[in-house]
N, C-alpha and C positions, 0 to 999 in steps of 0.2 A: 632710805637714807644711804648715802654713798660714803663708804669708809675711804678716806683719803690715803691711808697707809696701804690699803689693798690696791687702790687704783695706781698709786705710785709704783708699787712692786710689780703689778701686772704690766704697766707701761715699760718698766725697766727690763723685764724679761722679754717682752715682745720686741723691743728695739735691739736687744742682744741677739735674738733669733734672726731679725732682719739683717743685722751686720754679718752674722755667720753665713747666712744664705747668700748675701751679696759677695762675700769672699769665695764661697764654694763655687758660685757660678761665674766668677771672674768679671764682676761689674767693672766697667771703665769709669774714669773720672766724670764723664758726662751722663752716666746712667744712674738714676736715682729711683727711689720708691715713690709711687703715687698712692696716697691713702684714700680710701673710700669707706663710707658706712653704708652697708647694703643689707637687703633682705636675703633670705635663703636662695631664692630663684636668681637674683642678680649676682650673688656670689658664685653660683654654679656657672652662670654665663661668663663671668670674668675668668674663672678657672679654665673654661674651655677655650678662651681667647688668648690668654697670656700664660707664660711659664717662665719663671717660677711665680707662685703666689704664696703669701703667708697670711693666714687668717686667724682670728680669735673671736670666740663667741662671748658676748657680754649682755648684761641686762640693758634694755633700751634706755633707762635713765642714767646708766653709767657710760654709755657710748660717747656723749659729748665731752665728758671729763677725760676719758681715755684717749679720744682723738686729739684733744689739745695737748695732753701730756706727751703722747707719742710724737706729735708734730714738733713740739718744742725740743724734745730729745734728738730727733732726726736733724733738725736745723742746727743744733749744737754740734752734732757729729759730722754733718756734711756741709753746713753753711748754706743749704738750699731750703727755702721755705716752701711749704706745701699749702696749696689753696684749699679752702673748704669752709663751710659755714655750719658751725655746731647748732645753730638755731633750727636748721632744717632736719635735725637728727632726732626729733622727738616722736616720730611715728612708731607705733608699737610693733610693726612688722620688721623694723630694722633691728638686726641682732648681731651683725658681724662687722668687725673692723678688718678690712682686707687691704693688703699692700701688694702691689704688682708693679712691674716695670713696663710702661707703654712702648718701650723700644724693643721689647722681647716678645713678639707674638708667637703663639704656639703654631708649629708647622705641621 
């Protein structure tokens, strides 16, 4: 069972961290976070490819709820909607919600 209060709090803290990281790294108006739900190996691959990345580990059954909450909060914050299908997030090996900026590859 997923506790909505816990999911809301986790999403709120995660979006706060994303906002702070964006300010710290000087994101421009056209730069936004891309959200993905990934396995451990895919998370490592994204971290090697992009910088900065912000990730959070969650139970597989909580990831679709968390993804939707974070996506909604980011849309309210930036006005940009993030594509993604929560129905595809039911695999047991998916355990991370990862945000990265596709315009900032690691050099």
